[in-house]
PDB file with SEQRES, HELIX, SHEET and CRYST1 records, atoms N, CA, C and O in Angstrom:
SEQRES   1 A   74  GLY GLN ARG TRP LEU LEU SER LEU SER ALA ALA ASP ARG          
SEQRES   2 A   74  LYS GLY LEU LEU TYR ARG ILE ALA ALA VAL PHE ALA ARG          
SEQRES   3 A   74  HIS GLN VAL GLN VAL GLN LEU ALA LYS VAL THR THR LEU          
SEQRES   4 A   74  GLY GLU ARG VAL GLU ASP THR PHE VAL VAL THR GLY PRO          
SEQRES   5 A   74  GLY LEU HIS VAL GLN ARG GLU GLN ALA GLN LEU THR GLN          
SEQRES   6 A   74  ASP LEU LEU ALA VAL LEU ASP GLU PRO                          
HELIX    1 AA1 LEU A   16  ARG A   26  1                                  11    
HELIX    2 AA2 PRO A   52  HIS A   55  5                                   4    
HELIX    3 AA3 GLN A   57  ASP A   72  1                                  16    
SHEET    1 AA1 3 TRP A   4  ALA A  11  0                                        
SHEET    2 AA1 3 ARG A  42  THR A  50 -1                                        
SHEET    3 AA1 3 GLN A  30  LEU A  39 -1                                        
CRYST1    1.000    1.000    1.000  90.00  90.00  90.00 P 1           1          
ATOM      1  N   GLY A   1       9.768  -7.713  15.446  1.00  0.00           N  
ATOM      2  CA  GLY A   1       8.901  -6.557  15.269  1.00  0.00           C  
ATOM      3  C   GLY A   1       7.507  -6.983  14.903  1.00  0.00           C  
ATOM      4  O   GLY A   1       7.242  -8.140  14.577  1.00  0.00           O  
ATOM      5  N   GLN A   2       6.652  -6.043  14.965  1.00  0.00           N  
ATOM      6  CA  GLN A   2       5.237  -6.276  14.641  1.00  0.00           C  
ATOM      7  C   GLN A   2       5.033  -6.106  13.146  1.00  0.00           C  
ATOM      8  O   GLN A   2       5.598  -5.210  12.519  1.00  0.00           O  
ATOM      9  N   ARG A   3       4.205  -6.996  12.584  1.00  0.00           N  
ATOM     10  CA  ARG A   3       3.846  -6.919  11.153  1.00  0.00           C  
ATOM     11  C   ARG A   3       2.394  -6.522  11.036  1.00  0.00           C  
ATOM     12  O   ARG A   3       1.587  -6.790  11.926  1.00  0.00           O  
ATOM     13  N   TRP A   4       2.072  -5.881   9.929  1.00  0.00           N  
ATOM     14  CA  TRP A   4       0.723  -5.404   9.650  1.00  0.00           C  
ATOM     15  C   TRP A   4       0.245  -5.982   8.346  1.00  0.00           C  
ATOM     16  O   TRP A   4       1.037  -6.184   7.426  1.00  0.00           O  
ATOM     17  N   LEU A   5      -1.038  -6.251   8.251  1.00  0.00           N  
ATOM     18  CA  LEU A   5      -1.651  -6.754   7.046  1.00  0.00           C  
ATOM     19  C   LEU A   5      -2.420  -5.594   6.399  1.00  0.00           C  
ATOM     20  O   LEU A   5      -3.274  -4.973   7.032  1.00  0.00           O  
ATOM     21  N   LEU A   6      -2.105  -5.313   5.133  1.00  0.00           N  
ATOM     22  CA  LEU A   6      -2.714  -4.234   4.433  1.00  0.00           C  
ATOM     23  C   LEU A   6      -3.314  -4.740   3.126  1.00  0.00           C  
ATOM     24  O   LEU A   6      -2.602  -5.315   2.304  1.00  0.00           O  
ATOM     25  N   SER A   7      -4.582  -4.538   2.929  1.00  0.00           N  
ATOM     26  CA  SER A   7      -5.292  -4.977   1.714  1.00  0.00           C  
ATOM     27  C   SER A   7      -5.792  -3.755   0.946  1.00  0.00           C  
ATOM     28  O   SER A   7      -6.382  -2.839   1.519  1.00  0.00           O  
ATOM     29  N   LEU A   8      -5.544  -3.765  -0.354  1.00  0.00           N  
ATOM     30  CA  LEU A   8      -5.956  -2.656  -1.232  1.00  0.00           C  
ATOM     31  C   LEU A   8      -6.764  -3.205  -2.379  1.00  0.00           C  
ATOM     32  O   LEU A   8      -6.430  -4.258  -2.922  1.00  0.00           O  
ATOM     33  N   SER A   9      -7.824  -2.511  -2.763  1.00  0.00           N  
ATOM     34  CA  SER A   9      -8.624  -2.867  -3.949  1.00  0.00           C  
ATOM     35  C   SER A   9      -8.844  -1.609  -4.748  1.00  0.00           C  
ATOM     36  O   SER A   9      -9.194  -0.563  -4.202  1.00  0.00           O  
ATOM     37  N   ALA A  10      -8.633  -1.718  -6.068  1.00  0.00           N  
ATOM     38  CA  ALA A  10      -8.787  -0.527  -6.905  1.00  0.00           C  
ATOM     39  C   ALA A  10      -8.949  -0.957  -8.346  1.00  0.00           C  
ATOM     40  O   ALA A  10      -8.745  -2.123  -8.686  1.00  0.00           O  
ATOM     41  N   ALA A  11      -9.321  -0.002  -9.198  1.00  0.00           N  
ATOM     42  CA  ALA A  11      -9.326  -0.245 -10.625  1.00  0.00           C  
ATOM     43  C   ALA A  11      -7.869  -0.374 -11.102  1.00  0.00           C  
ATOM     44  O   ALA A  11      -6.999   0.395 -10.692  1.00  0.00           O  
ATOM     45  N   ASP A  12      -7.626  -1.355 -11.971  1.00  0.00           N  
ATOM     46  CA  ASP A  12      -6.282  -1.564 -12.462  1.00  0.00           C  
ATOM     47  C   ASP A  12      -5.897  -0.488 -13.453  1.00  0.00           C  
ATOM     48  O   ASP A  12      -6.727  -0.058 -14.254  1.00  0.00           O  
ATOM     49  N   ARG A  13      -4.667  -0.052 -13.413  1.00  0.00           N  
ATOM     50  CA  ARG A  13      -4.139   0.910 -14.372  1.00  0.00           C  
ATOM     51  C   ARG A  13      -2.628   0.820 -14.406  1.00  0.00           C  
ATOM     52  O   ARG A  13      -2.001   0.307 -13.479  1.00  0.00           O  
ATOM     53  N   LYS A  14      -2.064   1.313 -15.458  1.00  0.00           N  
ATOM     54  CA  LYS A  14      -0.622   1.266 -15.666  1.00  0.00           C  
ATOM     55  C   LYS A  14       0.105   2.031 -14.553  1.00  0.00           C  
ATOM     56  O   LYS A  14      -0.235   3.173 -14.243  1.00  0.00           O  
ATOM     57  N   GLY A  15       1.116   1.373 -13.957  1.00  0.00           N  
ATOM     58  CA  GLY A  15       1.941   2.035 -12.973  1.00  0.00           C  
ATOM     59  C   GLY A  15       1.388   2.045 -11.556  1.00  0.00           C  
ATOM     60  O   GLY A  15       2.007   2.635 -10.670  1.00  0.00           O  
ATOM     61  N   LEU A  16       0.261   1.422 -11.315  1.00  0.00           N  
ATOM     62  CA  LEU A  16      -0.365   1.443  -9.977  1.00  0.00           C  
ATOM     63  C   LEU A  16       0.542   0.814  -8.925  1.00  0.00           C  
ATOM     64  O   LEU A  16       0.741   1.397  -7.859  1.00  0.00           O  
ATOM     65  N   LEU A  17       1.094  -0.359  -9.203  1.00  0.00           N  
ATOM     66  CA  LEU A  17       1.922  -1.015  -8.210  1.00  0.00           C  
ATOM     67  C   LEU A  17       3.187  -0.196  -7.936  1.00  0.00           C  
ATOM     68  O   LEU A  17       3.660  -0.148  -6.800  1.00  0.00           O  
ATOM     69  N   TYR A  18       3.730   0.443  -8.962  1.00  0.00           N  
ATOM     70  CA  TYR A  18       4.909   1.315  -8.773  1.00  0.00           C  
ATOM     71  C   TYR A  18       4.567   2.478  -7.839  1.00  0.00           C  
ATOM     72  O   TYR A  18       5.352   2.813  -6.952  1.00  0.00           O  
ATOM     73  N   ARG A  19       3.399   3.091  -8.036  1.00  0.00           N  
ATOM     74  CA  ARG A  19       2.991   4.228  -7.185  1.00  0.00           C  
ATOM     75  C   ARG A  19       2.753   3.785  -5.746  1.00  0.00           C  
ATOM     76  O   ARG A  19       3.074   4.520  -4.812  1.00  0.00           O  
ATOM     77  N   ILE A  20       2.199   2.600  -5.559  1.00  0.00           N  
ATOM     78  CA  ILE A  20       2.019   2.065  -4.223  1.00  0.00           C  
ATOM     79  C   ILE A  20       3.401   1.845  -3.586  1.00  0.00           C  
ATOM     80  O   ILE A  20       3.610   2.211  -2.429  1.00  0.00           O  
ATOM     81  N   ALA A  21       4.324   1.261  -4.316  1.00  0.00           N  
ATOM     82  CA  ALA A  21       5.683   1.019  -3.806  1.00  0.00           C  
ATOM     83  C   ALA A  21       6.380   2.334  -3.454  1.00  0.00           C  
ATOM     84  O   ALA A  21       7.119   2.401  -2.471  1.00  0.00           O  
ATOM     85  N   ALA A  22       6.151   3.367  -4.243  1.00  0.00           N  
ATOM     86  CA  ALA A  22       6.736   4.698  -3.954  1.00  0.00           C  
ATOM     87  C   ALA A  22       6.220   5.254  -2.629  1.00  0.00           C  
ATOM     88  O   ALA A  22       6.984   5.851  -1.870  1.00  0.00           O  
ATOM     89  N   VAL A  23       4.940   5.064  -2.346  1.00  0.00           N  
ATOM     90  CA  VAL A  23       4.375   5.506  -1.063  1.00  0.00           C  
ATOM     91  C   VAL A  23       5.012   4.708   0.066  1.00  0.00           C  
ATOM     92  O   VAL A  23       5.374   5.276   1.097  1.00  0.00           O  
ATOM     93  N   PHE A  24       5.152   3.415  -0.114  1.00  0.00           N  
ATOM     94  CA  PHE A  24       5.790   2.607   0.934  1.00  0.00           C  
ATOM     95  C   PHE A  24       7.207   3.101   1.192  1.00  0.00           C  
ATOM     96  O   PHE A  24       7.618   3.242   2.344  1.00  0.00           O  
ATOM     97  N   ALA A  25       7.949   3.363   0.128  1.00  0.00           N  
ATOM     98  CA  ALA A  25       9.338   3.831   0.281  1.00  0.00           C  
ATOM     99  C   ALA A  25       9.398   5.178   1.003  1.00  0.00           C  
ATOM    100  O   ALA A  25      10.256   5.393   1.859  1.00  0.00           O  
ATOM    101  N   ARG A  26       8.487   6.074   0.653  1.00  0.00           N  
ATOM    102  CA  ARG A  26       8.454   7.405   1.277  1.00  0.00           C  
ATOM    103  C   ARG A  26       8.184   7.315   2.785  1.00  0.00           C  
ATOM    104  O   ARG A  26       8.655   8.147   3.560  1.00  0.00           O  
ATOM    105  N   HIS A  27       7.426   6.302   3.184  1.00  0.00           N  
ATOM    106  CA  HIS A  27       7.078   6.138   4.571  1.00  0.00           C  
ATOM    107  C   HIS A  27       7.940   5.096   5.277  1.00  0.00           C  
ATOM    108  O   HIS A  27       7.654   4.716   6.413  1.00  0.00           O  
ATOM    109  N   GLN A  28       8.994   4.634   4.605  1.00  0.00           N  
ATOM    110  CA  GLN A  28       9.939   3.639   5.153  1.00  0.00           C  
ATOM    111  C   GLN A  28       9.207   2.350   5.613  1.00  0.00           C  
ATOM    112  O   GLN A  28       9.493   1.780   6.666  1.00  0.00           O  
ATOM    113  N   VAL A  29       8.252   1.932   4.764  1.00  0.00           N  
ATOM    114  CA  VAL A  29       7.512   0.701   5.008  1.00  0.00           C  
ATOM    115  C   VAL A  29       8.188  -0.406   4.200  1.00  0.00           C  
ATOM    116  O   VAL A  29       8.401  -0.270   2.995  1.00  0.00           O  
ATOM    117  N   GLN A  30       8.519  -1.497   4.877  1.00  0.00           N  
ATOM    118  CA  GLN A  30       9.150  -2.639   4.237  1.00  0.00           C  
ATOM    119  C   GLN A  30       8.074  -3.707   3.985  1.00  0.00           C  
ATOM    120  O   GLN A  30       7.284  -4.033   4.871  1.00  0.00           O  
ATOM    121  N   VAL A  31       8.065  -4.238   2.761  1.00  0.00           N  
ATOM    122  CA  VAL A  31       7.127  -5.279   2.366  1.00  0.00           C  
ATOM    123  C   VAL A  31       7.765  -6.631   2.681  1.00  0.00           C  
ATOM    124  O   VAL A  31       8.822  -6.965   2.146  1.00  0.00           O  
ATOM    125  N   GLN A  32       7.120  -7.403   3.549  1.00  0.00           N  
ATOM    126  CA  GLN A  32       7.596  -8.735   3.901  1.00  0.00           C  
ATOM    127  C   GLN A  32       7.034  -9.785   2.978  1.00  0.00           C  
ATOM    128  O   GLN A  32       7.691 -10.782   2.674  1.00  0.00           O  
ATOM    129  N   LEU A  33       5.778  -9.550   2.520  1.00  0.00           N  
ATOM    130  CA  LEU A  33       5.072 -10.488   1.655  1.00  0.00           C  
ATOM    131  C   LEU A  33       4.066  -9.707   0.842  1.00  0.00           C  
ATOM    132  O   LEU A  33       3.423  -8.796   1.364  1.00  0.00           O  
ATOM    133  N   ALA A  34       3.918 -10.044  -0.420  1.00  0.00           N  
ATOM    134  CA  ALA A  34       2.948  -9.377  -1.269  1.00  0.00           C  
ATOM    135  C   ALA A  34       2.184 -10.421  -2.079  1.00  0.00           C  
ATOM    136  O   ALA A  34       2.769 -11.365  -2.610  1.00  0.00           O  
ATOM    137  N   LYS A  35       0.876 -10.237  -2.164  1.00  0.00           N  
ATOM    138  CA  LYS A  35       0.032 -11.057  -3.043  1.00  0.00           C  
ATOM    139  C   LYS A  35      -0.718 -10.077  -3.916  1.00  0.00           C  
ATOM    140  O   LYS A  35      -1.574  -9.331  -3.440  1.00  0.00           O  
ATOM    141  N   VAL A  36      -0.393 -10.083  -5.194  1.00  0.00           N  
ATOM    142  CA  VAL A  36      -0.985  -9.167  -6.162  1.00  0.00           C  
ATOM    143  C   VAL A  36      -1.903  -9.957  -7.062  1.00  0.00           C  
ATOM    144  O   VAL A  36      -1.467 -10.880  -7.749  1.00  0.00           O  
ATOM    145  N   THR A  37      -3.185  -9.596  -7.061  1.00  0.00           N  
ATOM    146  CA  THR A  37      -4.175 -10.299  -7.860  1.00  0.00           C  
ATOM    147  C   THR A  37      -4.904  -9.318  -8.774  1.00  0.00           C  
ATOM    148  O   THR A  37      -5.395  -8.275  -8.343  1.00  0.00           O  
ATOM    149  N   THR A  38      -4.954  -9.687 -10.032  1.00  0.00           N  
ATOM    150  CA  THR A  38      -5.681  -8.862 -11.015  1.00  0.00           C  
ATOM    151  C   THR A  38      -6.919  -9.654 -11.453  1.00  0.00           C  
ATOM    152  O   THR A  38      -6.826 -10.784 -11.931  1.00  0.00           O  
ATOM    153  N   LEU A  39      -8.047  -9.032 -11.277  1.00  0.00           N  
ATOM    154  CA  LEU A  39      -9.338  -9.641 -11.642  1.00  0.00           C  
ATOM    155  C   LEU A  39      -9.980  -8.776 -12.719  1.00  0.00           C  
ATOM    156  O   LEU A  39     -10.809  -7.913 -12.431  1.00  0.00           O  
ATOM    157  N   GLY A  40      -9.580  -9.026 -13.971  1.00  0.00           N  
ATOM    158  CA  GLY A  40     -10.085  -8.205 -15.068  1.00  0.00           C  
ATOM    159  C   GLY A  40      -9.565  -6.791 -14.960  1.00  0.00           C  
ATOM    160  O   GLY A  40      -8.360  -6.565 -15.066  1.00  0.00           O  
ATOM    161  N   GLU A  41     -10.443  -5.845 -14.752  1.00  0.00           N  
ATOM    162  CA  GLU A  41     -10.097  -4.441 -14.650  1.00  0.00           C  
ATOM    163  C   GLU A  41      -9.817  -3.998 -13.198  1.00  0.00           C  
ATOM    164  O   GLU A  41      -9.605  -2.811 -12.947  1.00  0.00           O  
ATOM    165  N   ARG A  42      -9.816  -4.931 -12.263  1.00  0.00           N  
ATOM    166  CA  ARG A  42      -9.684  -4.644 -10.843  1.00  0.00           C  
ATOM    167  C   ARG A  42      -8.494  -5.388 -10.251  1.00  0.00           C  
ATOM    168  O   ARG A  42      -8.196  -6.517 -10.640  1.00  0.00           O  
ATOM    169  N   VAL A  43      -7.814  -4.733  -9.297  1.00  0.00           N  
ATOM    170  CA  VAL A  43      -6.732  -5.404  -8.584  1.00  0.00           C  
ATOM    171  C   VAL A  43      -7.109  -5.497  -7.108  1.00  0.00           C  
ATOM    172  O   VAL A  43      -7.771  -4.622  -6.549  1.00  0.00           O  
ATOM    173  N   GLU A  44      -6.668  -6.574  -6.513  1.00  0.00           N  
ATOM    174  CA  GLU A  44      -6.824  -6.774  -5.078  1.00  0.00           C  
ATOM    175  C   GLU A  44      -5.438  -7.218  -4.562  1.00  0.00           C  
ATOM    176  O   GLU A  44      -5.031  -8.364  -4.753  1.00  0.00           O  
ATOM    177  N   ASP A  45      -4.739  -6.300  -3.918  1.00  0.00           N  
ATOM    178  CA  ASP A  45      -3.391  -6.516  -3.461  1.00  0.00           C  
ATOM    179  C   ASP A  45      -3.364  -6.623  -1.941  1.00  0.00           C  
ATOM    180  O   ASP A  45      -4.011  -5.844  -1.241  1.00  0.00           O  
ATOM    181  N   THR A  46      -2.619  -7.580  -1.450  1.00  0.00           N  
ATOM    182  CA  THR A  46      -2.457  -7.774   0.021  1.00  0.00           C  
ATOM    183  C   THR A  46      -0.968  -7.761   0.322  1.00  0.00           C  
ATOM    184  O   THR A  46      -0.169  -8.422  -0.342  1.00  0.00           O  
ATOM    185  N   PHE A  47      -0.624  -6.998   1.334  1.00  0.00           N  
ATOM    186  CA  PHE A  47       0.772  -6.857   1.743  1.00  0.00           C  
ATOM    187  C   PHE A  47       0.914  -7.120   3.233  1.00  0.00           C  
ATOM    188  O   PHE A  47       0.065  -6.721   4.031  1.00  0.00           O  
ATOM    189  N   VAL A  48       1.998  -7.797   3.598  1.00  0.00           N  
ATOM    190  CA  VAL A  48       2.392  -7.878   5.001  1.00  0.00           C  
ATOM    191  C   VAL A  48       3.583  -6.904   5.104  1.00  0.00           C  
ATOM    192  O   VAL A  48       4.598  -7.067   4.427  1.00  0.00           O  
ATOM    193  N   VAL A  49       3.428  -5.894   5.968  1.00  0.00           N  
ATOM    194  CA  VAL A  49       4.424  -4.834   6.013  1.00  0.00           C  
ATOM    195  C   VAL A  49       4.907  -4.576   7.448  1.00  0.00           C  
ATOM    196  O   VAL A  49       4.244  -4.915   8.428  1.00  0.00           O  
ATOM    197  N   THR A  50       6.098  -3.959   7.522  1.00  0.00           N  
ATOM    198  CA  THR A  50       6.669  -3.542   8.776  1.00  0.00           C  
ATOM    199  C   THR A  50       7.254  -2.148   8.580  1.00  0.00           C  
ATOM    200  O   THR A  50       7.468  -1.715   7.448  1.00  0.00           O  
ATOM    201  N   GLY A  51       7.505  -1.461   9.655  1.00  0.00           N  
ATOM    202  CA  GLY A  51       8.139  -0.158   9.574  1.00  0.00           C  
ATOM    203  C   GLY A  51       7.942   0.605  10.865  1.00  0.00           C  
ATOM    204  O   GLY A  51       6.939   0.427  11.555  1.00  0.00           O  
ATOM    205  N   PRO A  52       8.913   1.467  11.194  1.00  0.00           N  
ATOM    206  CA  PRO A  52       8.858   2.195  12.434  1.00  0.00           C  
ATOM    207  C   PRO A  52       7.655   3.151  12.514  1.00  0.00           C  
ATOM    208  O   PRO A  52       7.105   3.345  13.598  1.00  0.00           O  
ATOM    209  N   GLY A  53       7.248   3.734  11.417  1.00  0.00           N  
ATOM    210  CA  GLY A  53       6.143   4.680  11.437  1.00  0.00           C  
ATOM    211  C   GLY A  53       4.787   4.042  11.635  1.00  0.00           C  
ATOM    212  O   GLY A  53       3.812   4.727  11.947  1.00  0.00           O  
ATOM    213  N   LEU A  54       4.718   2.731  11.456  1.00  0.00           N  
ATOM    214  CA  LEU A  54       3.436   2.066  11.601  1.00  0.00           C  
ATOM    215  C   LEU A  54       2.995   1.982  13.073  1.00  0.00           C  
ATOM    216  O   LEU A  54       1.846   1.647  13.360  1.00  0.00           O  
ATOM    217  N   HIS A  55       3.878   2.275  13.965  1.00  0.00           N  
ATOM    218  CA  HIS A  55       3.545   2.247  15.410  1.00  0.00           C  
ATOM    219  C   HIS A  55       3.042   3.596  15.896  1.00  0.00           C  
ATOM    220  O   HIS A  55       2.666   3.734  17.060  1.00  0.00           O  
ATOM    221  N   VAL A  56       3.030   4.598  15.014  1.00  0.00           N  
ATOM    222  CA  VAL A  56       2.625   5.958  15.373  1.00  0.00           C  
ATOM    223  C   VAL A  56       1.338   6.267  14.649  1.00  0.00           C  
ATOM    224  O   VAL A  56       1.290   6.214  13.420  1.00  0.00           O  
ATOM    225  N   GLN A  57       0.302   6.587  15.383  1.00  0.00           N  
ATOM    226  CA  GLN A  57      -1.050   6.784  14.783  1.00  0.00           C  
ATOM    227  C   GLN A  57      -1.035   7.864  13.716  1.00  0.00           C  
ATOM    228  O   GLN A  57      -1.677   7.693  12.679  1.00  0.00           O  
ATOM    229  N   ARG A  58      -0.338   8.955  13.923  1.00  0.00           N  
ATOM    230  CA  ARG A  58      -0.262  10.055  12.953  1.00  0.00           C  
ATOM    231  C   ARG A  58       0.395   9.568  11.648  1.00  0.00           C  
ATOM    232  O   ARG A  58      -0.049   9.919  10.555  1.00  0.00           O  
ATOM    233  N   GLU A  59       1.442   8.769  11.775  1.00  0.00           N  
ATOM    234  CA  GLU A  59       2.125   8.222  10.602  1.00  0.00           C  
ATOM    235  C   GLU A  59       1.195   7.224   9.841  1.00  0.00           C  
ATOM    236  O   GLU A  59       1.167   7.203   8.610  1.00  0.00           O  
ATOM    237  N   GLN A  60       0.462   6.426  10.593  1.00  0.00           N  
ATOM    238  CA  GLN A  60      -0.490   5.501   9.975  1.00  0.00           C  
ATOM    239  C   GLN A  60      -1.522   6.269   9.165  1.00  0.00           C  
ATOM    240  O   GLN A  60      -1.866   5.890   8.045  1.00  0.00           O  
ATOM    241  N   ALA A  61      -2.015   7.369   9.759  1.00  0.00           N  
ATOM    242  CA  ALA A  61      -3.028   8.171   9.072  1.00  0.00           C  
ATOM    243  C   ALA A  61      -2.483   8.795   7.801  1.00  0.00           C  
ATOM    244  O   ALA A  61      -3.185   8.864   6.792  1.00  0.00           O  
ATOM    245  N   GLN A  62      -1.234   9.252   7.840  1.00  0.00           N  
ATOM    246  CA  GLN A  62      -0.619   9.870   6.670  1.00  0.00           C  
ATOM    247  C   GLN A  62      -0.391   8.820   5.573  1.00  0.00           C  
ATOM    248  O   GLN A  62      -0.634   9.091   4.397  1.00  0.00           O  
ATOM    249  N   LEU A  63       0.070   7.630   5.952  1.00  0.00           N  
ATOM    250  CA  LEU A  63       0.250   6.537   5.017  1.00  0.00           C  
ATOM    251  C   LEU A  63      -1.092   6.208   4.360  1.00  0.00           C  
ATOM    252  O   LEU A  63      -1.169   6.075   3.138  1.00  0.00           O  
ATOM    253  N   THR A  64      -2.110   6.081   5.136  1.00  0.00           N  
ATOM    254  CA  THR A  64      -3.456   5.777   4.596  1.00  0.00           C  
ATOM    255  C   THR A  64      -3.894   6.863   3.621  1.00  0.00           C  
ATOM    256  O   THR A  64      -4.398   6.555   2.541  1.00  0.00           O  
ATOM    257  N   GLN A  65      -3.712   8.106   3.981  1.00  0.00           N  
ATOM    258  CA  GLN A  65      -4.106   9.227   3.127  1.00  0.00           C  
ATOM    259  C   GLN A  65      -3.301   9.205   1.812  1.00  0.00           C  
ATOM    260  O   GLN A  65      -3.856   9.459   0.743  1.00  0.00           O  
ATOM    261  N   ASP A  66      -2.033   8.911   1.890  1.00  0.00           N  
ATOM    262  CA  ASP A  66      -1.193   8.874   0.672  1.00  0.00           C  
ATOM    263  C   ASP A  66      -1.586   7.692  -0.230  1.00  0.00           C  
ATOM    264  O   ASP A  66      -1.613   7.822  -1.454  1.00  0.00           O  
ATOM    265  N   LEU A  67      -1.883   6.565   0.372  1.00  0.00           N  
ATOM    266  CA  LEU A  67      -2.291   5.397  -0.432  1.00  0.00           C  
ATOM    267  C   LEU A  67      -3.653   5.640  -1.081  1.00  0.00           C  
ATOM    268  O   LEU A  67      -3.860   5.270  -2.237  1.00  0.00           O  
ATOM    269  N   LEU A  68      -4.583   6.257  -0.349  1.00  0.00           N  
ATOM    270  CA  LEU A  68      -5.895   6.579  -0.935  1.00  0.00           C  
ATOM    271  C   LEU A  68      -5.753   7.542  -2.113  1.00  0.00           C  
ATOM    272  O   LEU A  68      -6.453   7.412  -3.117  1.00  0.00           O  
ATOM    273  N   ALA A  69      -4.862   8.490  -1.986  1.00  0.00           N  
ATOM    274  CA  ALA A  69      -4.619   9.437  -3.084  1.00  0.00           C  
ATOM    275  C   ALA A  69      -4.110   8.694  -4.321  1.00  0.00           C  
ATOM    276  O   ALA A  69      -4.547   8.986  -5.435  1.00  0.00           O  
ATOM    277  N   VAL A  70      -3.219   7.766  -4.149  1.00  0.00           N  
ATOM    278  CA  VAL A  70      -2.691   6.956  -5.246  1.00  0.00           C  
ATOM    279  C   VAL A  70      -3.812   6.118  -5.885  1.00  0.00           C  
ATOM    280  O   VAL A  70      -3.907   6.032  -7.109  1.00  0.00           O  
ATOM    281  N   LEU A  71      -4.657   5.503  -5.045  1.00  0.00           N  
ATOM    282  CA  LEU A  71      -5.704   4.666  -5.550  1.00  0.00           C  
ATOM    283  C   LEU A  71      -6.789   5.476  -6.295  1.00  0.00           C  
ATOM    284  O   LEU A  71      -7.484   4.935  -7.156  1.00  0.00           O  
ATOM    285  N   ASP A  72      -6.929   6.767  -5.962  1.00  0.00           N  
ATOM    286  CA  ASP A  72      -7.916   7.624  -6.602  1.00  0.00           C  
ATOM    287  C   ASP A  72      -7.396   8.274  -7.876  1.00  0.00           C  
ATOM    288  O   ASP A  72      -8.179   8.833  -8.645  1.00  0.00           O  
ATOM    289  N   GLU A  73      -6.078   8.211  -8.115  1.00  0.00           N  
ATOM    290  CA  GLU A  73      -5.511   8.807  -9.340  1.00  0.00           C  
ATOM    291  C   GLU A  73      -6.018   8.065 -10.563  1.00  0.00           C  
ATOM    292  O   GLU A  73      -6.219   6.851 -10.529  1.00  0.00           O  
ATOM    293  N   PRO A  74      -6.224   8.811 -11.650  1.00  0.00           N  
ATOM    294  CA  PRO A  74      -6.663   8.132 -12.897  1.00  0.00           C  
ATOM    295  C   PRO A  74      -5.553   7.333 -13.558  1.00  0.00           C  
ATOM    296  O   PRO A  74      -5.773   6.718 -14.601  1.00  0.00           O  
TER     297      PRO A  74                                                      
END                                                                             
């Protein structure tokens, strides 16, 4: 199958990685590899992911919207 590279940057806060994982689970995205980096108050996370919905543009857009919502939460 095809794999996708997803990079996220945001302010660090309690439970952020859990919320990102919950979005992945909701969209049936499997994480093949994760690199989680904390730089002071900021995180830069990179994921190699797979999933059936990633091949559908509408599903990609919904995943992006859901991840942005999580990253914008306080």
